[in-house]
C-alpha positions as CSV (number, residue, x, y, z in Angstrom):
1,M,16.2,-6.2,1.5
2,S,14.1,-8.2,4.6
3,D,12.6,-11.6,3.4
4,S,9.0,-10.0,4.0
5,L,9.8,-7.2,1.9
6,Q,11.4,-10.2,-0.9
7,S,7.9,-11.7,-0.4
8,V,5.4,-8.7,-0.9
9,L,7.9,-7.4,-4.4
10,T,7.2,-11.0,-5.5
11,A,3.7,-11.7,-4.9
12,I,2.2,-8.4,-5.0
13,P,2.0,-6.6,-8.6
14,E,3.4,-3.1,-8.3
15,A,0.6,-1.5,-10.4
16,F,-1.7,-2.6,-7.7
17,F,-0.5,0.3,-5.2
18,H,0.1,2.1,-8.4
19,R,-3.8,2.3,-9.1
20,L,-4.8,2.6,-5.2
21,E,-2.1,6.0,-4.8
22,E,-4.7,7.5,-8.0
23,R,-7.6,6.4,-6.6
24,L,-7.2,7.2,-2.7
25,T,-5.8,10.3,-4.0
26,Q,-9.3,11.2,-6.1
27,C,-11.5,9.6,-3.7
28,T,-10.1,12.0,-0.7
29,A,-10.6,15.0,-2.3
30,V,-14.6,13.3,-3.3
31,A,-15.3,12.8,0.7
32,Y,-14.0,16.0,1.6
33,R,-16.3,17.4,-1.2
34,Q,-19.2,15.3,0.0
35,A,-18.5,16.2,4.2
36,Q,-18.9,19.6,3.4
37,R,-22.5,19.6,3.0
38,T,-22.1,20.0,6.7
39,P,-20.3,23.1,8.1
40,P,-17.3,22.6,9.3
41,D,-17.6,23.7,12.7
42,A,-20.5,21.2,13.1
43,P,-20.0,18.5,15.7
44,A,-21.8,16.4,12.7
45,Y,-18.4,17.4,10.3
46,R,-16.1,14.7,11.7
47,M,-18.5,12.0,11.7
48,R,-19.5,12.5,7.7
49,L,-16.6,13.1,7.0
50,G,-15.3,9.8,8.4
51,N,-18.1,7.5,6.9
52,A,-17.5,9.5,3.7
53,R,-13.8,8.7,3.8
54,Y,-14.3,4.8,4.8
55,F,-16.9,4.3,1.9
56,E,-14.5,5.8,-0.8
57,R,-11.3,4.1,0.6
58,A,-13.2,0.7,0.1
59,E,-14.8,1.4,-3.4
60,A,-11.1,2.2,-4.2
61,F,-9.5,-0.5,-2.8
62,R,-12.4,-3.0,-4.6
63,R,-11.5,-1.2,-8.1
64,S,-7.9,-1.5,-7.7
65,A,-7.8,-5.0,-7.1
66,E,-10.4,-5.7,-9.5
67,D,-8.1,-3.8,-11.7
68,I,-5.0,-6.2,-11.3
69,G,-7.1,-9.0,-11.6
70,L,-6.5,-10.3,-7.7
71,H,-9.1,-12.2,-6.0
72,Y,-11.4,-10.1,-4.0
73,R,-14.1,-11.2,-1.7
74,Y,-16.6,-9.6,1.5
75,E,-16.1,-10.9,5.0
76,H,-18.8,-10.3,7.5
77,V,-18.4,-9.4,10.8
78,N,-22.3,-9.3,12.9
79,T,-23.4,-6.5,10.2
80,H,-20.1,-5.0,9.4
81,A,-18.9,-6.5,5.8
82,F,-14.6,-5.5,5.1
83,A,-12.9,-6.1,1.9
84,L,-10.2,-9.0,1.6
85,A,-8.1,-8.9,-1.7
86,T,-6.1,-12.1,-2.5
87,S,-2.5,-12.1,-4.0
88,G,0.0,-14.9,-3.3
89,P,0.4,-15.7,0.7
90,F,-0.9,-12.4,1.3
91,R,-4.5,-11.8,2.4
92,I,-4.8,-7.8,2.3
93,T,-7.4,-5.1,3.4
94,H,-6.9,-1.5,4.2
95,A,-7.4,0.6,7.1
96,K,-6.8,4.7,8.4
97,V,-4.5,5.0,11.0
98,E,-4.3,8.4,13.5
99,H,-0.4,8.6,13.3
100,W,1.8,7.3,11.0
101,G,3.3,4.1,12.7
102,D,0.8,3.5,15.4
103,P,-0.6,-0.3,15.4
104,I,-4.1,-1.2,13.8
105,E,-7.4,-1.2,15.7
106,Q,-7.3,-4.6,17.6
107,K,-10.7,-5.9,16.1
108,E,-11.5,-9.6,17.1
109,Y,-11.8,-10.3,13.3
110,K,-8.2,-8.7,12.6
111,Q,-6.8,-10.8,15.3
112,A,-8.4,-13.4,13.8
113,L,-6.8,-13.0,10.3
114,A,-2.9,-12.2,12.1
115,R,-2.7,-15.0,13.7
116,H,-0.3,-16.5,11.4
117,N,1.5,-13.3,10.9
118,P,5.0,-13.1,12.7
119,S,5.1,-12.5,16.4
120,S,7.6,-9.4,16.4
121,G,9.7,-6.6,13.8
122,E,12.4,-9.3,13.9
123,P,13.3,-10.9,10.6
124,G,11.8,-14.8,10.7
125,A,9.7,-14.0,13.8
126,R,6.9,-16.1,13.1
127,R,5.8,-18.4,15.9
128,P,7.0,-21.9,16.1
129,E,3.7,-23.4,16.0
130,T,2.8,-21.6,12.8
131,D,2.5,-23.2,9.5
132,P,4.8,-21.2,7.3
133,D,2.8,-22.0,4.6
134,S,-0.3,-20.0,6.3
135,P,-1.7,-17.1,4.5
136,L,-0.1,-13.4,6.4
137,F,-2.8,-10.1,6.7
138,A,-1.2,-7.0,5.4
139,V,-3.1,-3.5,5.4
140,V,-2.7,-1.0,2.7
141,L,-2.5,2.2,4.9
142,V,-3.9,5.8,4.7
143,L,-2.9,8.6,7.1
144,Y,-5.7,11.6,6.5
145,A,-5.6,15.0,7.6
146,R,-7.0,15.7,11.0
147,P,-10.3,18.5,10.6
148,G,-9.5,21.6,12.5
149,T,-5.6,21.4,12.3
150,G,-5.1,23.6,8.7
151,Q,-3.9,20.4,7.2
152,D,-4.7,19.9,3.5
153,E,-8.4,17.1,4.0
154,T,-8.6,16.7,0.1
155,I,-5.1,14.9,-0.2
156,P,-4.1,11.7,1.8
157,M,-1.1,13.1,4.2
158,R,0.3,9.1,3.9
159,L,0.2,6.4,2.0
160,G,1.8,2.7,2.8
161,F,1.9,-1.0,3.3
162,G,2.5,-3.5,6.5
163,I,2.3,-6.6,7.8
164,P,0.9,-5.8,11.7
165,T,2.4,-8.5,14.0
166,C,0.0,-11.1,15.1
167,D,-1.1,-9.4,18.7
168,L,-1.7,-6.4,16.3
169,R,0.9,-4.1,18.6
170,G,3.2,-3.2,16.2
171,W,4.8,-4.0,12.7
172,H,6.5,-6.8,10.9
173,L,7.0,-4.5,8.2
174,L,5.5,-1.3,7.2
175,K,6.8,0.8,4.7
176,T,5.4,4.1,2.6
177,L,4.4,3.5,-1.2
178,D,7.3,6.1,-1.9
179,A,9.5,3.3,0.2
180,L,8.0,0.7,-2.2
181,Y,8.5,1.8,-5.2
182,L,12.1,2.3,-5.0
183,A,12.5,-1.4,-3.7
184,Y,10.6,-2.5,-6.8
185,A,12.9,-0.7,-8.8
186,E,16.0,-1.7,-7.0
187,R,14.6,-5.4,-7.6
188,A,14.2,-4.9,-11.2
189,P,16.7,-6.8,-13.5
190,K,19.7,-3.8,-15.0
191,T,19.8,-4.0,-19.0
192,L,23.1,-3.7,-20.4
193,D,23.6,-2.0,-23.4
194,Q,24.1,-4.2,-26.6
195,A,24.6,-1.4,-28.8
196,R,27.7,-1.3,-30.6
197,P,29.7,2.1,-30.6
198,V,30.1,4.3,-33.9
199,L,33.4,4.9,-34.3
200,R,33.8,8.6,-36.2
201,A,36.4,8.9,-38.6
202,D,39.3,11.1,-38.6
203,P,39.0,13.9,-40.9
204,A,42.8,14.2,-41.3
205,R,43.4,10.3,-42.3
206,T,40.8,10.6,-44.6
207,H,42.4,13.3,-46.1
208,Q,45.8,11.8,-46.7
209,R,44.1,8.8,-47.9
210,S,42.7,10.2,-50.6
211,S,45.4,12.1,-51.5
């Protein structure tokens, strides 16, 4: 297990991801129903669906962070507000991707947040000038069905979590939520069965003693 993955498992409660998965599944269906007010073949449908997905995703992220007690705040860039939750050394936001494994958008404010992140996907790839105690920028990722492809638009295609590289051109760590759950399970301490075995009496010997 890599040090980065170990840090995620230690710093972020597993319950946060379970709440997110539940709410993101629900809100994707809500966004689809809202977009259906516009005919799917109309040019405005994609824009309406995209806007609904963004606002529903942001609400799911906020409520999940609050449920677990993570510190949560909004950062403002021009007229745009984006959410940040803090857990241990991680500052976490949310984003969609067009294809799994694609980097997130290289927007200036995201580059500023990721400036202390590792420079590559290699273990221990932080830049020498980076303060090891600086916060790391991390992202909850959602892959949606693309309109017009026949895919189910009422559920997310894939959910995951990643630590982007400092230039936002790749990933230092990228896991689906299912892979994260497996890592949490493997990390959990194994409990030994302390129950004493119960010995059954031998019927033949019991009969000999009584005779």
